[in-house]
C-alpha positions in Angstrom: -3.0 -27.5 -40.5 -0.7 -30.6 -40.8 1.5 -29.8 -37.5 5.4 -31.1 -37.0 4.6 -33.6 -34.6 1.7 -35.1 -36.8 4.0 -34.8 -39.6 6.9 -37.1 -37.3 4.4 -39.5 -36.4 3.1 -40.4 -40.1 6.5 -40.6 -40.8 7.5 -43.0 -38.2 4.5 -44.9 -38.9 5.6 -45.5 -42.6 8.7 -46.4 -41.4 7.4 -49.3 -39.0 5.5 -50.3 -41.2 8.2 -50.9 -43.9 10.4 -52.5 -41.2 7.5 -54.7 -40.6 7.7 -55.8 -44.0 11.2 -56.5 -44.6 11.4 -58.3 -41.1 8.5 -60.7 -41.9 10.1 -61.5 -45.6 13.5 -61.7 -44.3 13.9 -62.2 -40.7 14.8 -60.1 -38.2 18.5 -61.0 -38.0 18.9 -61.1 -41.9 17.3 -57.7 -42.3 19.4 -54.8 -42.8 18.6 -51.1 -41.7 19.2 -50.1 -45.7 16.6 -52.3 -46.9 14.0 -50.8 -44.2 15.3 -47.4 -45.6 14.3 -48.5 -48.8 11.1 -49.6 -48.7 10.3 -46.6 -46.1 11.7 -44.5 -49.0 14.0 -42.6 -47.0 17.8 -42.5 -46.6 19.7 -44.9 -43.5 20.7 -41.5 -41.9 17.1 -40.1 -42.4 15.6 -43.3 -41.0 18.0 -42.7 -37.6 16.6 -39.2 -37.2 13.4 -41.4 -36.0 14.5 -44.7 -34.5 18.2 -45.7 -32.8 18.8 -49.0 -34.2 16.9 -51.5 -35.6 16.1 -53.1 -32.2 14.0 -50.1 -31.3 12.2 -50.7 -34.9 10.8 -54.0 -33.7 10.3 -52.7 -29.7 7.9 -50.0 -31.5 6.3 -52.4 -34.0 5.4 -54.5 -31.0 4.6 -51.7 -28.5 2.4 -50.1 -31.1 0.4 -53.7 -31.8 0.0 -54.9 -28.3 -0.4 -51.5 -26.6 -3.3 -50.1 -28.9 -5.0 -53.5 -29.1 -5.3 -53.7 -25.2 -6.2 -50.1 -24.6 -9.4 -50.5 -27.2 -10.4 -53.9 -25.7 -10.3 -52.6 -22.0 -12.2 -49.3 -23.4 -14.9 -51.0 -25.0 -15.1 -54.1 -22.9 -16.9 -52.0 -20.1 -20.3 -51.5 -22.4 -20.2 -55.3 -23.8 -22.2 -57.3 -20.8 -21.9 -60.5 -22.2 -19.0 -63.2 -22.3 -19.4 -64.6 -25.4 -19.7 -61.2 -26.9 -16.7 -60.3 -25.4 -14.7 -63.3 -26.8 -16.1 -62.0 -30.4 -15.5 -58.3 -29.7 -11.9 -59.2 -28.6 -11.2 -61.4 -31.5 -12.7 -58.7 -33.9 -10.0 -56.3 -32.5 -7.1 -58.6 -32.9 -7.5 -60.0 -36.6 -9.3 -56.6 -37.7 -5.8 -54.7 -37.1 -3.4 -57.8 -37.8 -5.7 -58.6 -40.9 -5.1 -55.2 -42.5 -1.3 -55.5 -41.6 0.0 -59.1 -41.6 3.2 -58.6 -41.7 2.9 -56.8 -37.9 1.3 -60.0 -37.4 3.9 -62.4 -38.5 6.6 -59.8 -36.5 4.7 -59.8 -33.2 4.3 -63.6 -33.6 8.2 -65.0 -34.4 10.4 -62.4 -33.5 9.2 -61.3 -29.9 12.8 -63.5 -28.4 14.7 -61.1 -30.4 14.0 -58.3 -27.7 16.7 -57.7 -25.5 16.9 -55.8 -21.8 14.2 -52.5 -21.5 12.6 -53.4 -24.8 11.7 -57.4 -23.7 10.2 -56.6 -20.4 8.1 -53.8 -21.5 6.7 -56.0 -24.2 6.2 -58.8 -21.7 4.4 -56.1 -19.6 1.9 -55.7 -22.1 1.6 -58.7 -23.6 1.1 -60.1 -20.1 -1.6 -57.7 -19.6 -3.6 -58.0 -22.8 -3.2 -61.9 -22.4 -5.0 -61.5 -19.0 -8.0 -59.6 -20.3 -8.4 -62.6 -22.7 -8.3 -64.7 -20.1 -10.5 -63.2 -18.1 -13.3 -63.6 -20.7 -12.9 -67.2 -20.6 -13.4 -67.1 -16.6 -16.3 -65.5 -16.7 -17.6 -67.7 -19.7 -16.9 -70.3 -16.9 -18.7 -68.4 -14.3 -21.5 -67.6 -16.0 -22.3 -71.5 -17.3 -20.8 -73.3 -14.3 -17.9 -75.1 -15.8 -15.7 -75.2 -18.4 -14.0 -78.6 -20.3 -10.8 -76.6 -19.9 -8.8 -74.1 -17.4 -9.0 -70.5 -18.8 -5.4 -70.5 -19.0 -5.4 -73.2 -21.4 -8.6 -71.6 -23.6 -6.8 -68.1 -24.2 -3.6 -69.9 -25.4 -5.4 -72.1 -28.0 -7.3 -69.0 -29.2 -4.2 -66.5 -29.7 -2.5 -69.6 -31.5 -5.4 -70.4 -33.5 -5.9 -66.2 -34.4 -2.0 -65.7 -34.7 -1.9 -68.9 -37.2 -4.1 -66.5 -39.8 -0.6 -64.8 -40.6 0.6 -68.0 -42.7 -2.5 -68.8 -44.8 -5.0 -65.3 -44.9 -4.5 -63.5 -48.4 -5.7 -60.2 -48.6 -8.8 -60.0 -50.8 -9.3 -63.9 -50.8 -10.1 -64.6 -47.3 -12.8 -63.8 -45.0 -13.2 -60.2 -43.6 -12.3 -59.7 -40.1 -15.7 -59.8 -38.7 -16.5 -62.6 -40.4 -13.4 -64.3 -39.8 -13.8 -63.4 -35.6 -17.7 -64.4 -35.9 -16.4 -67.8 -36.8 -13.6 -68.3 -34.8 -15.8 -67.0 -31.8 -18.4 -69.7 -32.6 -15.9 -72.3 -32.7 -14.5 -71.9 -29.4 -17.9 -70.9 -27.9 -19.7 -73.9 -29.2 -17.2 -76.4 -31.2 -17.2 -77.6 -35.0 -20.5 -80.0 -34.3 -21.3 -80.0 -31.0 -24.3 -82.0 -31.5 -22.2 -84.7 -32.7 -19.7 -84.2 -29.8 -22.7 -84.9 -27.4 -23.8 -87.7 -29.3 -20.6 -89.4 -29.9 -19.7 -88.7 -25.7 -23.2 -90.5 -24.6 -22.3 -93.3 -27.0 -19.0 -93.5 -25.4 -20.8 -93.5 -21.9 -23.3 -96.1 -22.9 -20.5 -98.3 -24.1 -18.5 -98.3 -20.8 -21.6 -98.8 -19.1 -23.1 -101.7 -20.8 -19.2 -103.3 -20.4 -19.3 -103.1 -16.6 -22.3 -105.2 -16.9 -21.1 -108.0 -18.7 
């Protein structure tokens, strides 16, 4: 039997999904509560039964996304020993969630600055926790392999920049599935696009410099 709490949660989830679509299409500033209510198939008073304001809608969209991503990765990473596999796991979770809801990704990536006060502080706290988890994976990679070409913070920032950018080009049904995309991104970050060519180029440049020194 469906409980009142379950019905509340399901209705709220529908409202948040509708709000994410409206915010992504119109921008948070321009979007109206009425537009969200219409997209969710409810009245404005009915919507206010579940949330108190447009700001709370934005907060809950981001809270649900980042809290669930951080919690799931923390719970599953303990069973994954190799940092390479952890990196792919993180990307698979991140892309799997957001490719199923590109509007949510767009809102989480672009509208964080619209939050104020406690809402902003709480989301920033969760984002820092999630980012620290990602950075720890790159730290583990550097320790395992003895060195890294860039520091772990830069690597984590570049990774999130790359995988969050999919909101601008990915089309459901036309792009690769989340697991395939995550695997491709992981290989790109771990090994480069053409690592053998990069190594050869580096050797050639070094050889050229050495030759110049003897002239």
